C-alpha positions as CSV (number, residue, x, y, z in Angstrom):
1,M,115.8,21.5,76.9
2,V,116.6,19.1,74.1
3,M,117.9,15.6,74.6
4,A,119.8,14.2,71.7
5,S,122.2,11.5,70.8
6,P,125.0,10.3,70.5
7,S,126.4,11.6,73.8
8,G,129.9,11.8,72.3
9,L,128.8,14.6,69.9
10,Q,130.8,12.9,67.1
11,S,127.8,13.0,64.7
12,G,124.0,13.0,64.4
13,L,121.5,15.4,65.9
14,S,123.5,16.1,69.0
15,R,126.5,17.3,66.9
16,Q,124.2,19.5,64.7
17,L,122.6,21.2,67.7
18,F,126.0,21.7,69.4
19,E,127.4,23.5,66.3
20,I,124.3,25.7,66.2
21,W,124.4,26.7,69.9
22,C,128.1,26.5,70.8
23,S,128.6,30.2,70.4
24,D,125.5,31.2,72.5
25,K,126.3,32.2,76.1
26,K,122.8,31.3,77.2
27,K,123.1,27.7,76.2
28,A,124.7,24.8,78.1
29,C,125.7,21.3,77.2
30,V,125.1,18.5,79.7
31,I,126.8,15.1,79.0
32,P,125.0,12.5,81.1
33,G,127.3,9.5,80.4
34,N,130.9,8.6,80.1
35,V,132.9,10.1,77.3
36,V,135.4,8.4,75.0
37,E,138.8,9.8,74.1
38,G,138.9,11.5,70.7
39,T,135.3,12.6,70.7
40,L,134.1,16.2,70.8
41,A,132.4,15.5,74.2
42,K,135.8,14.7,75.7
43,T,137.2,17.9,74.2
44,I,134.6,20.3,75.6
45,I,135.0,18.9,79.1
46,N,138.3,20.7,79.3
47,E,136.4,23.9,78.4
48,P,138.5,25.1,75.4
49,K,137.9,28.6,73.9
50,E,137.5,27.3,70.3
51,V,136.2,24.1,68.7
52,T,136.5,22.8,65.1
53,L,133.2,22.2,63.4
54,M,132.4,19.4,61.0
55,N,132.9,21.7,58.0
56,G,136.4,22.6,59.2
57,I,135.5,26.1,60.4
58,I,136.9,27.1,63.9
59,A,134.1,28.5,66.1
60,S,134.3,30.1,69.5
61,L,132.9,28.1,72.4
62,N,130.8,30.5,74.5
63,M,128.7,28.0,76.4
64,Q,128.6,28.4,80.1
65,S,132.0,27.5,81.6
66,N,130.5,26.3,84.9
67,T,128.6,23.5,83.3
68,K,128.5,20.5,85.7
69,I,129.2,17.2,84.1
70,I,127.0,14.5,85.6
71,S,127.8,10.8,85.3
72,P,124.9,9.0,87.2
73,K,124.7,5.3,87.7
74,N,122.1,3.3,85.9
75,C,118.5,4.0,87.2
76,Q,119.8,6.9,89.3
77,S,117.4,10.0,89.1
78,V,118.9,13.4,88.2
79,E,117.2,16.7,89.2
80,M,118.0,19.9,87.4
81,Y,116.8,23.3,88.6
82,F,116.2,26.4,86.5
83,N,115.9,29.8,88.1
84,S,114.5,31.6,85.1
85,E,110.9,32.7,85.5
86,K,108.5,34.3,83.0
87,R,107.4,37.8,84.0
88,L,103.8,37.2,83.1
89,A,103.8,34.2,85.6
90,E,105.1,36.3,88.5
91,K,101.5,37.0,89.5
92,T,98.7,34.5,88.8
93,P,96.0,36.3,86.9
94,E,92.5,36.2,88.5
95,V,89.3,35.3,86.7
96,G,88.2,38.1,84.4
97,E,91.6,39.9,84.6
98,T,93.1,41.0,81.3
99,V,96.5,39.6,80.4
100,G,98.6,41.4,77.9
101,G,101.7,40.1,76.1
102,L,103.0,38.5,72.9
103,L,101.3,35.4,71.5
104,V,104.1,33.1,70.2
105,K,103.4,29.9,68.3
106,K,106.0,27.1,68.3
107,T,105.1,23.9,66.4
108,F,101.6,23.2,67.8
109,T,101.8,25.1,71.0
110,Y,101.0,28.7,71.9
111,Q,102.6,30.8,74.6
112,I,101.8,34.3,75.9
113,M,104.9,36.0,77.2
114,A,106.1,39.5,78.1
115,P,108.0,41.3,75.3
116,D,111.2,41.4,77.5
117,D,111.1,37.6,77.8
118,L,110.9,37.0,74.1
119,H,114.7,36.6,73.5
120,V,115.0,34.4,76.7
121,F,112.3,31.8,75.9
122,S,112.5,31.8,72.1
123,Q,114.9,32.4,69.3
124,L,113.2,35.6,68.4
125,S,114.2,39.1,69.5
126,T,112.7,42.6,69.7
127,E,114.2,45.7,68.1
128,N,113.4,49.4,68.6
129,I,112.9,51.6,65.5
130,S,114.0,55.2,65.9
131,Q,112.2,57.6,63.5
132,R,113.1,61.1,62.5
133,I,111.2,63.5,60.2
134,T,112.1,67.0,59.1
135,I,109.3,69.5,58.4
136,A,109.4,72.9,56.7
137,Y,108.3,75.5,59.3
138,T,109.0,79.2,59.2
139,G,107.0,80.3,62.2
140,A,108.2,81.0,65.7
141,F,109.3,77.9,67.6
142,G,107.8,79.2,70.8
143,L,104.4,79.5,69.1
144,L,104.4,75.8,68.3
145,E,105.3,74.9,71.9
146,H,102.6,77.3,73.2
147,R,99.9,75.7,70.9
148,L,100.8,72.2,72.0
149,K,100.6,73.2,75.7
150,Q,97.1,74.4,75.1
151,I,96.1,71.0,73.7
152,L,98.2,68.4,75.4
153,E,98.9,67.8,79.1
154,S,102.6,67.1,79.0
155,V,104.9,69.4,77.0
156,E,108.3,70.1,78.6
157,S,111.1,72.3,77.4
158,L,114.5,70.7,77.2
159,P,117.8,72.4,78.3
160,D,120.1,73.4,75.5
161,E,122.9,71.2,76.9
162,E,120.7,68.1,76.5
163,S,119.3,68.8,73.0
164,E,122.0,71.1,71.5
165,G,119.5,73.8,70.8
166,P,115.8,74.8,71.4
167,A,113.7,71.7,71.9
168,F,110.8,70.3,73.9
169,R,109.4,66.8,74.6
170,V,105.8,65.8,74.2
171,H,104.4,63.1,76.6
172,E,107.9,61.7,77.2
173,R,107.6,60.1,73.7
174,L,108.3,62.7,71.1
175,T,111.1,65.3,70.9
176,V,110.7,68.4,68.7
177,K,113.9,70.2,67.8
178,Y,114.6,73.5,66.2
179,E,116.9,72.9,63.2
180,S,116.9,76.2,61.4
181,E,114.7,79.2,60.5
182,K,113.0,77.1,57.9
183,H,112.9,73.6,59.4
184,I,112.1,71.6,62.6
185,S,112.7,67.9,63.3
186,L,110.7,65.3,65.2
187,H,112.3,62.3,66.9
188,W,110.6,59.3,68.5
189,R,110.7,55.5,69.0
190,S,108.1,53.8,66.9
191,D,105.1,52.3,68.7
192,P,101.4,52.8,68.2
193,I,101.0,55.6,70.7
194,S,104.1,57.5,69.8
195,D,103.2,57.2,66.1
196,M,99.8,58.7,66.9
197,V,101.4,61.6,68.8
198,S,103.8,62.3,66.0
199,D,101.0,62.4,63.4
200,F,99.1,64.9,65.6
201,V,102.2,67.2,65.9
202,V,102.8,67.0,62.2
203,A,99.2,68.0,61.4
204,L,99.4,70.9,63.9
205,V,102.7,72.2,62.3
206,L,101.2,72.1,58.8
207,N,98.1,73.9,60.1
208,I,100.1,76.6,61.7
209,S,102.2,76.9,58.5
210,R,99.0,77.5,56.5
211,E,97.9,80.2,59.0
212,I,101.1,82.2,58.9
213,P,100.7,83.6,55.3
214,K,97.2,84.7,56.3
215,V,98.5,86.7,59.2
216,V,101.1,88.3,56.9
217,V,98.5,89.2,54.3
218,E,96.2,90.8,56.9
219,S,99.1,92.8,58.2
220,E,100.1,94.0,54.8
221,E,96.5,94.8,54.0
222,A,96.2,96.9,57.1
223,T,99.3,98.8,56.2
224,K,98.2,99.3,52.7
225,T,94.7,100.6,53.9
226,E,96.4,103.0,56.2
227,E,98.6,104.4,53.5
228,N,95.7,104.8,51.1
229,S,93.8,106.6,53.8
230,K,96.6,109.1,54.3
231,K,96.8,109.6,50.5
232,A,93.1,110.2,50.3
233,E,93.3,112.9,53.1
234,K,96.0,114.7,51.2
235,V,94.0,114.7,48.0
236,I,90.9,115.9,49.8
237,H,92.8,118.7,51.4
238,A,94.4,119.8,48.1
239,L,91.1,119.8,46.3
240,L,89.5,121.9,49.1
241,V,92.4,124.3,48.9
242,S,91.9,124.6,45.1
243,L,88.2,125.4,45.7
244,F,88.2,127.7,48.7
245,G,91.7,128.8,49.2
246,D,92.4,129.2,52.9
247,V,92.1,125.6,54.4
248,K,93.8,124.9,57.7
249,F,93.9,122.1,60.3
250,G,92.0,122.9,63.5
251,E,91.3,121.1,66.7
252,N,90.2,117.4,66.9
253,G,91.1,116.8,63.3
254,K,88.7,119.4,61.9
255,L,89.4,121.6,58.9
256,V,88.9,125.4,59.2
257,I,88.0,127.1,55.9
258,S,88.0,130.8,55.5
259,V,86.3,132.6,52.6
260,D,85.9,136.4,52.6
261,G,85.9,136.6,56.3
262,N,83.4,133.7,56.7
263,V,84.7,130.7,58.7
264,V,83.5,127.1,58.1
265,H,84.4,124.2,60.4
266,L,84.4,120.8,58.6
267,D,84.6,117.4,60.4
268,K,86.3,115.0,58.1
269,Q,85.2,111.9,60.0
270,S,81.4,112.6,60.1
271,G,81.1,115.2,57.3
272,N,79.4,117.7,59.6
273,V,79.7,121.4,58.5
274,E,79.3,124.3,60.9
275,S,79.1,128.0,59.7
276,E,77.0,131.1,60.2
277,N,76.9,131.6,56.5
278,E,74.3,129.1,55.2
279,G,75.2,129.5,51.6
280,L,78.9,128.9,52.2
281,K,78.1,126.0,54.5
282,E,76.0,124.3,51.8
283,R,78.8,124.8,49.2
284,V,81.4,123.2,51.5
285,R,79.1,120.3,52.4
286,V,78.4,119.5,48.7
287,A,82.0,119.9,47.6
288,F,83.3,117.7,50.4
289,Q,80.8,115.0,49.7
290,R,81.6,114.9,46.0
291,I,85.4,114.9,46.7
292,Q,85.0,112.1,49.2
293,N,82.9,110.0,46.8
294,A,85.5,110.5,44.1
295,V,88.5,109.7,46.2
296,K,87.3,106.7,48.4
297,P,86.5,103.3,46.9
298,I,82.9,102.3,46.3
299,P,81.7,100.0,49.2
300,L,80.7,96.5,48.2
301,S,77.9,96.2,50.8
302,V,74.6,97.7,50.0
303,S,73.2,99.9,52.8
């Protein structure tokens, strides 16, 4: 509350404060004395919608319309009651209890108040900053949600009607949306905890993105190895045919080689050779070993 003069609001500090606050619905003007015709104080008693300022500009008068005009006699006391209470003062803190709030300095005084009371008891106001970031991501959207559920406690899928596409919410603070096959987006209201959660999710997305090429390379390498193995088997079979003639596939993947009525069974996996003819058996064993060494790559590890 500010007490200023003159009471007629025709000039001075009272007129300056009135022109600053006349459009604020939370402000009220109390005229404690008699008013003179032709003054601004006399004009606002009739509660007009607009007033003319000293610079000639017409401003709207939004001060409380139920303002009670008090005209007390000399030396008569006047009591005014205010119902507004500060939220931090609803419960008196005990000794040793931690009190959290905003520390506001005004002139030489300090006040601790709840963030919701800032605009009520000061000329300051709070604003929410909504942040959005788009990240390149080509992996499965369900994989990202699964990885987050393994690490964090609260990860909930959102219905398509609410998010206009696949999405999930992390700890009721961060929303992750599927934008396209190559992008996802993160949405959150900025505060220390939400910013920390968003940083963690971004780091996880980038880590998964680095892992995806490795999986593709390993898959391609496995396919390539399998193809090379099939080619090597064909080459081995063709070379054995060129050396011994009749080479057929037997049971359990073995090769059956027939030479002049003598039969040899060759296990391609282990290299074991079975035959009653020891001379032919040794020839097949040496030939298979040389062909295998020529076709397959040299191992890097030393046995």
